[in-house]
N, C-alpha and C positions, 0 to 999 in steps of 0.2 A: 588478589589479582596480581599477576606478574606480567612482564613484558612478553613472555612466551605464550601465555594463555590469557588473552583479554576476556573480561567478563562479557557474556552475550545474553541478551534477553531471549527467552523462548516465546515465540508467537504462535498462536494456533494457525496452522497452515490453511485450514478451510476458511476461516474468517478473513485472512489476508487475501486469499484468492477471490472471495466474494467482493471485497472492496476493490481489488484490482479490476475485476470485470465491470463493476459499476462505474469506475473511473473511465474505462475504455469506451463505454456506451453512454456518453453524456447526452446524446440526442434522445435517450429514453425519457419517459415521464419522470417528473421530480420524485415521485414516491419511491422509485428504484434507487435513487442516489442518496437516500437517507440511511443513516447507520441503524441497522435493526437490533443492535445489542445495547444493553443498559450502559449508560455513561460511566466511564471510569473502569470498566471491566477489562480484562486482558483481551477478550475478543473484540471489544470496541476499539481498543488501541491498535490491534492488528488490522482491523477493517480500515481504519483511517490511514494507517501506514500504507496498505495496499492501494487505497484510493489515490493518495498523494503520489505514490510511485507511478501509477498509470497516467497521471496528468503531466509528468515530466516529459520534456521534449527528448526524443532519443538522440544519442550522440551519432554524429555522422563523420565519415572520414573527410579530412580536409585535403583538397588537391592543391598542389603548388601551381602557380600561374605559369 
């Protein structure tokens, strides 16, 4: 690992997107917000990452008074 090329984890895009969508529709029944993948797998970690990302408050531009 060098400063020019930092090491990056490869996440399954489909699992991340499913987690992101689940996080965005928190008003859905609880069964939809459960991680459908086996604990500790790459897909489970990607799903959780997408879920957490969806829960974050979006950044807004700050206006000067």
